[in-house]
DRENDO-1510 file (C-alpha; in Angstrom, 1 decimal, always signed):
<recs>
REC; n; res; u; v; w
REC; 1; MET; -13.1; +16.3; -13.2 .
REC; 2; ASN; -14.1; +13.3; -10.9 .
REC; 3; ARG; -14.2; +14.6; -7.3 .
REC; 4; THR; -15.1; +11.2; -5.8 .
REC; 5; PRO; -12.3; +9.7; -3.8 .
REC; 6; GLN; -11.2; +6.2; -4.6 .
REC; 7; LEU; -11.7; +3.4; -2.1 .
REC; 8; THR; -8.9; +0.7; -2.2 .
REC; 9; THR; -7.1; -1.9; -0.1 .
REC; 10; LEU; -3.4; -2.4; +0.2 .
REC; 11; CYS; -1.9; -5.4; +1.8 .
REC; 12; TYR; +1.6; -6.6; +2.6 .
REC; 13; ILE; +1.7; -10.4; +2.9 .
REC; 14; GLU; +4.5; -11.6; +5.3 .
REC; 15; LYS; +6.6; -14.7; +5.2 .
REC; 16; ASP; +10.0; -15.5; +6.6 .
REC; 17; ASP; +10.7; -11.9; +7.6 .
REC; 18; CYS; +9.8; -10.7; +4.0 .
REC; 19; TYR; +7.0; -8.8; +2.4 .
REC; 20; LEU; +5.5; -9.9; -0.8 .
REC; 21; MET; +5.9; -6.8; -3.1 .
REC; 22; LEU; +4.4; -6.0; -6.5 .
REC; 23; HIS; +6.9; -4.3; -8.8 .
REC; 24; ARG; +4.5; -2.3; -11.1 .
REC; 25; VAL; +6.1; -2.7; -14.5 .
REC; 26; LYS; +3.3; -4.1; -16.8 .
REC; 27; LYS; +0.7; -1.4; -16.9 .
REC; 28; GLN; +0.9; +1.8; -19.0 .
REC; 29; ASN; -0.3; +5.1; -17.6 .
REC; 30; ASP; +0.1; +3.8; -14.0 .
REC; 31; ILE; +0.5; +6.2; -11.1 .
REC; 32; ASN; +2.6; +3.4; -9.5 .
REC; 33; LYS; +4.7; +2.8; -12.6 .
REC; 34; ASP; +8.1; +1.1; -11.7 .
REC; 35; LYS; +7.4; +1.4; -8.0 .
REC; 36; TYR; +7.2; -1.5; -5.5 .
REC; 37; ILE; +3.9; -1.6; -3.6 .
REC; 38; GLY; +1.7; -4.2; -1.8 .
REC; 39; ILE; -1.1; -6.0; -3.4 .
REC; 40; GLY; -4.7; -4.8; -3.5 .
REC; 41; GLY; -7.1; -2.7; -5.5 .
REC; 42; HIS; -10.3; -0.9; -5.9 .
REC; 43; PHE; -13.5; -1.8; -4.2 .
REC; 44; GLU; -16.4; -3.2; -6.2 .
REC; 45; TYR; -19.8; -1.7; -5.5 .
REC; 46; GLY; -21.1; -3.0; -2.1 .
REC; 47; GLU; -17.9; -4.7; -1.0 .
REC; 48; SER; -16.5; -4.3; +2.6 .
REC; 49; PRO; -12.8; -3.6; +2.9 .
REC; 50; ASP; -12.2; -7.2; +3.9 .
REC; 51; GLU; -14.1; -8.6; +0.9 .
REC; 52; CYS; -12.1; -6.4; -1.4 .
REC; 53; LEU; -8.9; -7.5; +0.2 .
REC; 54; ILE; -9.6; -11.2; -0.2 .
REC; 55; ARG; -10.8; -10.8; -3.8 .
REC; 56; GLU; -7.9; -8.6; -4.9 .
REC; 57; ALA; -5.4; -10.9; -3.2 .
REC; 58; LYS; -6.7; -14.0; -5.0 .
REC; 59; GLU; -6.9; -12.0; -8.4 .
REC; 60; GLU; -3.3; -10.7; -8.1 .
REC; 61; THR; -1.4; -13.5; -6.3 .
REC; 62; GLY; -3.6; -16.7; -6.6 .
REC; 63; LEU; -3.4; -16.9; -2.8 .
REC; 64; THR; -6.3; -17.1; -0.5 .
REC; 65; LEU; -5.7; -15.1; +2.7 .
REC; 66; CYS; -6.7; -16.8; +5.9 .
REC; 67; ASP; -5.0; -14.7; +8.5 .
REC; 68; TYR; -4.9; -10.9; +8.0 .
REC; 69; ARG; -5.1; -7.8; +10.1 .
REC; 70; ALA; -6.4; -4.3; +9.4 .
REC; 71; ARG; -3.5; -1.9; +10.3 .
REC; 72; GLY; -4.7; +1.6; +9.2 .
REC; 73; ILE; -6.3; +4.0; +6.8 .
REC; 74; ILE; -4.0; +5.9; +4.4 .
REC; 75; THR; -5.4; +9.0; +2.7 .
REC; 76; PHE; -3.3; +9.4; -0.4 .
REC; 77; VAL; -3.6; +12.8; -2.1 .
REC; 78; TYR; -1.8; +13.2; -5.4 .
REC; 79; GLY; -1.9; +16.7; -7.0 .
REC; 80; LYS; -5.4; +18.0; -7.4 .
REC; 81; ASP; -6.8; +15.0; -9.2 .
REC; 82; VAL; -6.4; +12.0; -7.1 .
REC; 83; VAL; -7.7; +11.3; -3.6 .
REC; 84; GLU; -7.6; +7.6; -2.5 .
REC; 85; TYR; -8.6; +6.1; +0.9 .
REC; 86; MET; -6.5; +2.9; +1.3 .
REC; 87; HIS; -7.4; +0.4; +3.8 .
REC; 88; LEU; -4.0; -1.0; +4.8 .
REC; 89; TYR; -3.6; -4.6; +5.9 .
REC; 90; THR; -0.9; -7.2; +6.6 .
REC; 91; ALA; -1.4; -10.9; +6.2 .
REC; 92; THR; +0.5; -13.8; +7.8 .
REC; 93; GLY; -1.6; -16.7; +6.7 .
REC; 94; PHE; -2.5; -17.8; +3.2 .
REC; 95; GLU; -3.2; -20.9; +1.2 .
REC; 96; GLY; -2.5; -21.7; -2.5 .
REC; 97; LYS; +0.3; -21.3; -5.0 .
REC; 98; LEU; +1.6; -17.8; -6.0 .
REC; 99; THR; +0.7; -17.1; -9.6 .
REC; 100; ASP; +1.8; -14.4; -12.1 .
REC; 101; CYS; +0.2; -11.0; -11.8 .
REC; 102; ASP; -0.9; -9.0; -14.8 .
REC; 103; GLU; +0.1; -5.8; -13.1 .
REC; 104; GLY; +3.8; -6.5; -12.4 .
REC; 105; GLU; +6.2; -8.9; -10.9 .
REC; 106; LEU; +5.6; -10.4; -7.4 .
REC; 107; ILE; +8.8; -10.6; -5.4 .
REC; 108; TRP; +9.4; -11.5; -1.8 .
REC; 109; ILE; +11.7; -8.7; -0.3 .
REC; 110; LYS; +13.3; -8.8; +3.1 .
REC; 111; LYS; +11.6; -6.3; +5.4 .
REC; 112; ASP; +14.9; -4.5; +6.2 .
REC; 113; GLU; +15.5; -4.0; +2.4 .
REC; 114; VAL; +12.1; -2.5; +1.5 .
REC; 115; SER; +13.2; +1.1; +2.1 .
REC; 116; ASP; +16.0; +0.7; -0.5 .
REC; 117; LEU; +13.5; +0.0; -3.2 .
REC; 118; ASP; +11.7; +2.5; -5.4 .
REC; 119; ILE; +8.7; +3.1; -3.1 .
REC; 120; TRP; +6.6; +6.1; -2.4 .
REC; 121; GLU; +8.3; +8.3; +0.2 .
REC; 122; GLY; +5.3; +8.1; +2.5 .
REC; 123; ASP; +5.3; +4.4; +2.4 .
REC; 124; LYS; +8.5; +4.5; +4.5 .
REC; 125; ILE; +6.4; +6.1; +7.2 .
REC; 126; PHE; +3.8; +3.4; +7.4 .
REC; 127; PHE; +6.5; +0.7; +7.1 .
REC; 128; ASP; +8.0; +2.1; +10.2 .
REC; 129; LEU; +4.7; +2.1; +11.9 .
REC; 130; LEU; +4.1; -1.6; +10.8 .
REC; 131; ASN; +7.6; -2.6; +12.0 .
REC; 132; LYS; +6.9; -1.0; +15.4 .
REC; 133; ASP; +3.5; -2.9; +15.5 .
REC; 134; ALA; +1.7; +0.4; +16.0 .
REC; 135; GLU; -2.0; +0.5; +16.9 .
REC; 136; PHE; -4.5; +1.1; +14.1 .
REC; 137; PHE; -3.6; +4.5; +12.6 .
REC; 138; SER; -4.8; +7.1; +10.1 .
REC; 139; LEU; -2.0; +8.6; +7.9 .
REC; 140; LYS; -2.5; +11.3; +5.3 .
REC; 141; LEU; +0.1; +11.6; +2.6 .
REC; 142; VAL; +0.1; +14.6; +0.2 .
REC; 143; TYR; +2.2; +14.5; -2.9 .
REC; 144; ASP; +2.8; +17.0; -5.7 .
REC; 145; LYS; +2.7; +15.9; -9.4 .
REC; 146; ASP; +6.5; +15.3; -9.3 .
REC; 147; ASP; +5.9; +12.5; -6.7 .
REC; 148; ARG; +7.4; +14.6; -3.9 .
REC; 149; LEU; +5.8; +14.1; -0.4 .
REC; 150; SER; +4.8; +17.5; +0.7 .
REC; 151; LYS; +2.9; +16.7; +3.9 .
REC; 152; ALA; +2.2; +13.9; +6.2 .
REC; 153; VAL; -0.4; +13.8; +8.9 .
REC; 154; LEU; -0.5; +10.9; +11.4 .
REC; 155; ASN; -3.6; +10.5; +13.6 .
REC; 156; GLY; -4.5; +14.2; +13.1 .
REC; 157; LYS; -1.1; +15.7; +13.8 .
REC; 158; GLU; +1.6; +16.9; +11.4 .
REC; 159; TYR; +4.2; +14.2; +11.1 .
REC; 160; GLU; +7.9; +15.1; +10.9 .
REC; 161; ARG; +10.6; +12.5; +10.7 .
REC; 162; GLU; +14.1; +13.3; +12.0 .
REC; 163; ASN; +16.5; +14.4; +9.3 .
REC; 164; ASP; +13.9; +14.0; +6.6 .
REC; 165; GLU; +14.6; +16.4; +3.7 .
REC; 166; THR; +11.3; +15.7; +1.9 .
REC; 167; LEU; +8.9; +17.1; +4.5 .
</recs>
């Protein structure tokens, strides 16, 4: 069993009050299968988070990011097998033409409609933080193998949302 955590980037490109979302429908054996997520991916050896972000954005979208912001670190724990440290970004400036992605469909989604999509439950927490323009944050999200969020920790403190049945 691999006990080394994965290092990744995750970015939500913004335009006209929308986020660019990746509907993960093309890869088999995908932990994100059928979910809507941002763009990004795994670090290559020696890359900084920013270098990984820029490379992954170009590979997945065809766009070159020219204005982006680090927003937080997400510790994603899935069962006993997956631990991932995601460097979360938003981007408001880009150049180029949007291209097809081999991992899914790229779709502009209105920000106020994102929570209606099939997204990870914990993503709703960080979208709320992004929408409130929160300072840089650390968020730990622990899931069971049935994709249920069992624990969330924001900046070192247990996180509880009002009227949230999943936590």
